[in-house]
C-alpha positions as CSV (number, residue, x, y, z in Angstrom):
1,M,102.2,145.9,-102.4
2,K,101.4,144.2,-99.3
3,K,102.2,145.3,-96.3
4,T,102.1,143.8,-92.3
5,I,101.2,145.6,-89.6
6,S,102.8,146.1,-86.6
7,I,100.9,148.2,-83.8
8,G,103.3,147.1,-80.9
9,V,103.0,148.1,-77.4
10,L,99.7,149.3,-78.0
11,A,98.6,145.9,-79.3
12,L,99.6,144.5,-76.0
13,A,98.4,146.9,-74.1
14,V,94.7,146.8,-75.5
15,I,94.2,143.0,-76.6
16,P,94.4,140.5,-74.0
17,S,97.2,138.2,-73.7
18,M,95.0,135.3,-74.6
19,A,94.2,136.4,-77.9
20,Q,95.5,134.8,-81.1
21,P,95.6,135.3,-84.6
22,M,92.6,134.7,-86.6
23,T,92.4,133.4,-90.4
24,Y,89.2,133.7,-92.2
25,E,88.8,130.0,-93.3
26,R,89.3,129.8,-89.3
27,Y,86.3,132.6,-88.8
28,Y,83.9,131.6,-91.2
29,N,83.8,128.0,-89.6
30,L,83.1,129.7,-86.1
31,V,80.4,131.9,-87.2
32,A,78.3,128.8,-88.0
33,E,79.6,126.8,-85.0
34,K,79.7,129.6,-82.0
35,N,77.7,132.7,-83.1
36,V,75.3,132.8,-79.6
37,L,72.5,134.1,-82.2
38,Y,72.8,131.5,-84.5
39,I,72.8,128.8,-82.0
40,A,69.4,130.2,-80.2
41,E,68.1,130.7,-84.1
42,K,68.9,127.2,-84.0
43,Y,66.8,125.8,-81.5
44,N,63.6,127.0,-83.6
45,I,64.4,123.6,-85.3
46,D,64.1,121.5,-81.7
47,K,60.6,123.5,-81.3
48,A,59.5,122.6,-84.5
49,T,60.5,118.9,-84.5
50,A,58.5,118.8,-81.3
51,S,55.2,120.1,-82.4
52,V,56.1,117.5,-85.0
53,E,55.7,115.1,-82.6
54,A,53.1,116.7,-80.7
55,A,51.0,116.6,-83.6
56,K,51.2,112.4,-84.1
57,V,48.9,112.3,-81.2
58,F,45.8,110.3,-81.2
59,N,42.4,111.2,-80.2
60,D,42.0,110.1,-76.3
61,P,39.3,108.1,-75.3
62,E,37.0,109.1,-72.9
63,L,35.8,107.0,-69.5
64,S,32.6,107.5,-67.9
65,V,31.1,106.3,-64.5
66,S,28.1,106.5,-63.1
67,Y,26.4,105.2,-59.7
68,G,22.4,104.9,-59.6
69,N,20.2,104.3,-56.9
70,N,16.6,103.4,-57.5
71,Q,15.4,104.1,-53.6
72,D,17.2,100.9,-52.5
73,W,17.0,102.1,-49.1
74,D,13.2,102.4,-48.7
75,L,11.7,101.0,-52.2
76,Q,14.6,98.3,-52.2
77,M,14.6,98.9,-55.9
78,G,18.5,98.0,-56.4
79,Q,21.2,99.7,-57.2
80,S,24.0,100.0,-60.4
81,V,27.1,100.7,-61.3
82,E,27.9,102.2,-65.0
83,V,31.3,102.1,-67.1
84,E,31.5,103.5,-70.5
85,M,34.1,103.7,-72.8
86,S,33.9,106.1,-76.4
87,I,36.6,107.2,-78.8
88,N,36.4,109.1,-81.9
89,P,38.6,106.9,-84.8
90,D,39.4,109.5,-86.7
91,L,38.2,108.4,-90.3
92,A,38.2,111.5,-91.9
93,G,42.5,111.9,-91.3
94,V,42.7,114.7,-89.5
95,R,45.8,113.3,-87.6
96,R,47.4,112.4,-90.5
97,A,47.0,116.1,-92.1
98,R,47.8,117.5,-88.6
99,I,51.0,115.8,-89.0
100,A,52.1,117.1,-92.4
101,V,51.3,120.6,-91.6
102,A,53.4,120.2,-88.8
103,Q,56.1,118.9,-91.1
104,S,56.0,121.5,-93.3
105,E,56.0,124.4,-90.9
106,K,59.1,122.4,-89.7
107,D,60.5,122.1,-93.1
108,I,59.7,126.1,-93.6
109,T,61.6,126.6,-90.0
110,E,64.4,124.2,-91.2
111,A,65.0,126.5,-94.7
112,S,64.6,129.9,-92.6
113,V,67.6,129.1,-89.9
114,S,69.7,128.2,-93.3
115,A,68.6,131.9,-94.6
116,Y,69.7,133.2,-91.4
117,L,72.8,131.8,-91.2
118,A,73.6,132.9,-94.8
119,N,73.0,136.5,-94.1
120,L,74.8,136.1,-91.0
121,R,77.9,135.2,-92.9
122,L,77.5,138.2,-94.9
123,E,77.5,140.0,-92.0
124,A,80.4,138.6,-90.5
125,A,82.4,139.0,-94.2
126,E,81.6,142.4,-94.2
127,V,83.2,143.1,-90.7
128,W,86.0,140.7,-91.6
129,A,86.5,143.1,-94.5
130,E,86.4,146.2,-92.3
131,A,88.9,144.8,-90.3
132,W,91.2,143.9,-92.8
133,R,90.8,147.3,-94.4
134,L,91.6,148.8,-91.2
135,R,95.0,146.6,-90.5
136,E,96.1,147.4,-94.1
137,N,95.3,151.4,-93.7
138,C,97.3,151.3,-90.4
139,A,100.5,149.6,-92.1
140,V,100.3,152.1,-94.9
141,L,100.4,155.0,-92.2
142,Q,102.6,153.5,-90.1
143,E,105.4,153.3,-92.8
144,S,104.2,156.7,-93.5
145,V,104.9,157.8,-89.6
146,N,108.0,156.0,-89.7
147,G,109.4,157.8,-92.5
148,M,108.4,161.3,-91.0
149,I,109.7,160.8,-87.9
150,Q,113.1,160.2,-89.7
151,I,112.3,163.3,-91.7
152,A,111.6,165.4,-88.8
153,R,114.5,163.9,-87.0
154,S,116.8,164.7,-89.8
155,D,115.7,168.1,-89.8
156,S,116.4,169.0,-86.4
157,L,120.0,168.0,-87.4
158,R,120.1,170.0,-90.6
159,L,118.7,172.8,-88.5
160,I,122.0,172.7,-86.2
161,V,124.3,172.9,-88.8
162,G,122.0,175.5,-90.8
163,D,121.0,173.7,-94.4
164,I,117.7,174.1,-93.6
165,G,115.2,176.9,-92.1
166,R,113.6,176.8,-88.7
167,S,109.9,176.8,-90.8
168,D,110.9,173.5,-92.4
169,A,112.2,172.0,-89.4
170,L,109.3,172.5,-87.2
171,Q,106.4,171.9,-89.9
172,S,108.1,168.3,-90.3
173,R,107.9,167.6,-87.0
174,L,104.1,168.9,-86.7
175,E,103.4,166.6,-89.6
176,A,105.0,163.4,-88.2
177,Q,102.9,164.6,-85.2
178,T,100.0,165.3,-86.8
179,M,100.1,161.8,-88.5
180,K,101.0,159.7,-85.3
181,G,97.7,161.5,-83.9
182,E,96.1,159.8,-87.0
183,L,97.2,156.4,-86.6
184,R,96.2,156.4,-83.1
185,K,92.5,156.8,-84.1
186,M,92.9,154.2,-86.7
187,Q,94.5,151.6,-84.6
188,A,91.6,152.5,-81.9
189,E,89.1,151.7,-85.1
190,Y,91.1,148.5,-86.1
191,F,91.2,146.7,-82.3
192,N,87.0,147.8,-82.2
193,A,87.0,145.7,-85.9
194,L,88.8,143.0,-84.3
195,D,86.1,142.8,-81.2
196,A,83.4,143.0,-83.8
197,V,85.0,140.0,-85.7
198,S,85.2,138.2,-81.9
199,L,81.8,138.8,-81.5
200,F,80.4,137.3,-84.7
201,C,82.9,133.8,-84.2
202,G,81.3,133.4,-80.2
203,G,83.4,136.0,-78.6
204,E,86.4,133.9,-79.4
205,P,89.4,136.4,-78.3
206,V,91.2,137.5,-81.8
207,S,94.4,139.6,-81.5
208,S,95.0,140.3,-85.2
209,L,94.0,139.2,-88.8
210,E,96.1,136.8,-90.6
211,G,96.7,136.3,-94.2
212,D,94.9,138.3,-96.9
213,L,91.3,138.4,-98.4
214,P,90.1,135.4,-100.2
215,S,90.3,136.0,-103.8
216,V,87.3,135.5,-106.4
217,G,87.6,132.5,-108.6
218,L,86.2,132.3,-111.9
219,L,82.2,132.7,-112.2
220,P,79.8,131.2,-113.9
221,A,77.4,133.1,-116.5
222,E,75.3,135.6,-114.8
223,P,72.1,133.3,-116.3
224,E,74.0,129.8,-114.5
225,I,74.3,131.8,-110.9
226,I,70.4,132.7,-111.3
227,A,69.8,129.2,-111.8
228,L,72.0,128.3,-108.9
229,A,70.3,131.1,-106.8
230,E,66.7,129.4,-107.6
231,A,67.9,125.8,-106.9
232,N,69.8,126.9,-103.5
233,R,68.5,130.3,-102.2
234,A,66.6,129.2,-98.7
235,D,64.5,131.8,-98.0
236,L,62.8,130.9,-101.5
237,K,63.0,127.3,-100.8
238,A,60.7,128.8,-97.7
239,A,58.5,130.6,-99.9
240,E,58.3,127.6,-102.2
241,L,57.2,125.2,-98.8
242,S,54.7,128.0,-97.6
243,K,53.1,127.3,-100.6
244,T,53.2,123.5,-99.6
245,L,52.0,124.3,-96.4
246,S,48.9,126.5,-97.3
247,E,48.0,123.6,-99.2
248,K,48.3,121.3,-96.6
249,N,46.3,123.7,-94.2
250,L,43.3,123.7,-96.5
251,K,43.7,119.6,-96.4
252,L,43.4,120.0,-92.7
253,V,40.2,122.2,-92.7
254,R,38.7,119.8,-95.1
255,A,39.1,117.1,-92.6
256,S,37.9,118.8,-89.6
257,R,34.8,119.5,-91.5
258,A,34.1,115.9,-92.7
259,F,31.9,112.9,-91.7
260,E,32.7,112.0,-87.7
261,M,31.7,109.2,-85.5
262,G,32.0,108.2,-82.2
263,I,32.4,104.7,-80.8
264,N,31.0,103.9,-77.6
265,L,31.4,100.6,-75.5
266,G,29.3,100.3,-72.2
267,Y,28.9,97.8,-68.7
268,S,26.8,98.3,-66.2
269,Y,26.1,95.9,-63.1
270,N,22.8,96.5,-61.4
271,T,22.1,94.9,-57.9
272,E,19.2,92.3,-56.7
273,V,15.5,93.8,-56.7
274,R,13.8,92.9,-53.5
275,N,10.6,95.0,-54.2
276,E,7.9,92.4,-53.3
277,I,6.0,94.1,-56.2
278,A,8.1,94.1,-58.7
279,P,11.5,91.9,-57.8
280,A,14.4,91.3,-60.1
281,P,17.7,89.5,-59.7
282,R,20.9,91.0,-60.4
283,F,22.3,91.3,-63.6
284,N,25.1,92.8,-66.0
285,G,24.2,94.7,-68.8
286,L,26.4,95.5,-72.1
287,T,26.0,98.4,-74.4
288,V,27.7,99.3,-77.9
289,G,26.7,102.4,-79.9
290,V,27.7,104.9,-82.5
291,S,27.7,109.0,-81.9
292,I,27.3,110.9,-85.3
293,P,27.5,114.9,-84.7
294,L,25.4,116.3,-87.2
295,K,28.0,119.1,-88.2
296,F,25.4,122.3,-89.5
297,S,28.6,124.2,-89.0
298,S,30.2,122.9,-92.1
299,L,27.4,124.6,-94.3
300,N,29.4,127.7,-93.4
301,K,32.6,128.0,-96.0
302,G,34.3,130.6,-94.6
303,E,37.1,128.5,-93.2
304,I,37.2,126.7,-96.5
305,N,37.4,130.3,-98.5
306,A,40.2,131.6,-95.9
307,A,42.5,128.4,-96.7
308,Q,41.9,128.7,-100.5
309,A,42.7,132.4,-100.4
310,E,46.3,131.7,-98.4
311,I,47.2,129.4,-101.3
312,R,46.7,132.0,-104.2
313,Q,48.5,134.6,-101.9
314,S,51.1,132.1,-101.6
315,E,51.6,131.7,-104.9
316,Y,52.2,135.4,-105.3
317,Y,54.4,135.6,-102.4
318,L,56.4,132.7,-104.5
319,E,56.5,134.7,-107.2
320,A,57.9,137.9,-105.6
321,A,60.6,135.9,-104.0
322,R,61.6,134.4,-107.5
323,Q,61.7,138.0,-108.5
324,K,63.7,139.3,-105.8
325,V,66.5,136.5,-106.1
326,R,66.8,137.4,-109.9
327,S,67.2,141.3,-108.9
328,E,69.4,140.4,-106.2
329,V,71.6,138.5,-108.3
330,I,72.2,140.7,-111.1
331,Q,72.5,143.5,-109.1
332,A,75.0,141.8,-106.8
333,Y,77.0,140.3,-110.4
334,N,77.1,143.5,-111.9
335,S,78.6,145.1,-108.6
336,L,81.5,142.4,-108.4
337,M,82.1,142.9,-112.2
338,A,82.7,146.8,-111.5
339,A,84.6,145.6,-108.5
340,I,86.8,143.4,-109.6
341,T,87.5,145.9,-112.9
342,V,88.3,148.5,-110.3
343,K,90.7,146.5,-108.5
344,N,92.5,145.4,-111.4
345,Q,93.7,149.1,-112.5
346,Y,95.9,149.2,-109.3
347,N,98.6,146.7,-110.8
348,E,101.7,145.8,-109.2
349,S,103.7,148.4,-111.2
350,I,101.3,151.4,-110.4
351,L,101.8,150.8,-106.3
352,E,106.0,150.0,-107.0
353,D,105.9,153.3,-108.9
354,A,104.2,155.6,-106.3
355,H,106.5,154.0,-103.7
356,N,109.6,154.9,-105.8
357,I,108.1,158.3,-106.2
358,L,107.9,159.0,-102.7
359,D,111.4,157.5,-102.2
360,S,112.7,159.7,-104.6
361,R,111.2,162.9,-103.3
362,K,112.6,161.9,-99.9
363,T,116.7,161.6,-101.1
364,G,116.1,164.6,-103.1
365,Y,115.0,166.5,-99.6
366,L,117.6,165.5,-98.0
367,K,120.0,166.5,-100.6
368,G,118.1,170.1,-100.9
369,E,116.8,169.3,-104.3
370,S,113.1,169.5,-103.7
371,S,111.0,171.0,-101.3
372,L,109.1,169.9,-97.8
373,M,105.8,170.5,-99.8
374,E,107.0,168.2,-102.4
375,L,107.9,165.7,-100.2
376,L,104.6,166.2,-97.8
377,S,102.7,165.7,-102.0
378,A,104.0,162.6,-103.0
379,Q,103.5,161.1,-99.7
380,Q,100.0,162.5,-99.7
381,T,99.9,160.7,-103.3
382,Y,101.4,157.4,-102.2
383,L,99.1,157.2,-99.0
384,D,95.8,158.0,-101.7
385,I,97.1,155.6,-104.0
386,M,97.4,152.9,-101.4
387,Q,94.2,153.4,-99.6
388,A,92.1,153.1,-102.7
389,Y,93.9,150.0,-103.6
390,T,93.1,148.8,-100.1
391,E,89.2,150.3,-100.6
392,A,89.2,148.5,-104.2
393,C,90.2,144.9,-102.5
394,Y,87.6,145.6,-99.9
395,Y,84.9,146.2,-102.2
396,S,85.7,143.5,-104.2
397,F,85.5,141.0,-101.1
398,V,82.5,142.7,-100.0
399,C,80.4,142.3,-103.6
400,K,81.9,138.5,-103.9
401,A,80.0,137.8,-100.3
402,Q,76.9,139.4,-101.6
403,L,77.0,137.2,-104.6
404,E,77.3,134.5,-102.8
405,Q,74.6,135.7,-100.2
406,A,72.3,136.2,-103.3
407,S,73.1,132.7,-105.0
408,G,73.7,130.5,-102.0
409,C,76.3,129.0,-103.2
410,S,80.4,129.9,-102.8
411,F,82.9,130.8,-106.0
């Protein structure tokens, strides 16, 4: 049995006039479009992309200029100006290895951002389900409050004509006041839940929730869901990419320790030597050479050993991530199956029967055929059944959201 909440004047006092009803489909899309934390998280991709571009830089050439004076002012041995250009051609492929590492880091960042969105959507679904649960409970309690107010008013009239005692009239009025207080507290919780919904969708003003919770469709078998999770889970992809990154880091370490060679090209201009003992004409000089660093540091294998240990470590992390994914899928699947079973116990006839019994007790009490305690007992039974049904729907939806997060798929 579905109820529609109408909170009335209190809603107008608490919710801004610009707020609008929110559907779950629109809310689901807004979480990915306007959630401030997710928008901030996506900038990590931009930073990683910039790092890839930065890794593409070539080795800078070096330019040196020198001036020489061979006591030209007293011995007249002339002056010279030398210009030399040198560059490391990166024969070992350090730049290529550096780009590969940066690209792997970018891929990991993209997978991590996708995993962040999946976790964010799970939290958003739980917040939505909580707001829906409070909305439904408010509707049921509002109905009971309205019914109890009618009973209290009727008892006041019956007390005047002497049909009931003063204690029954007083108790029905106290019950109505108590339930109104409970309703006000639950309404405040509902408005707080709406504010939480607004927070998750980027501050979009929300006055109420529209529609029911999305139902659970046909589910694949558990082994199929595990296979889907292993193929689609973003955090598992990040673990796989971390292993790839470790391997590329090893290649970068080896490339940085490999043979290197620098190429030097120089030009010099020498003025005329006017010394009487050893005169010489002015002339231009050209030099070409290579420089080879003596990498005695490569004898130390510590950096290589650390990179190889990182690869082995990443393999175990990857296996641990796979085991975690399987466990999360199995647990979420079992919880969802149990939740669906509990929800299916509350069929339409049970809810109708509880409502009909309450109506029958109200009619019997007004006719004097049953006591106030019997009426209050029937009313509490009705509230318990309706709230239990709402709780079953809430738990089923949350379990479905957890299974979707665990599998990386929507069902």
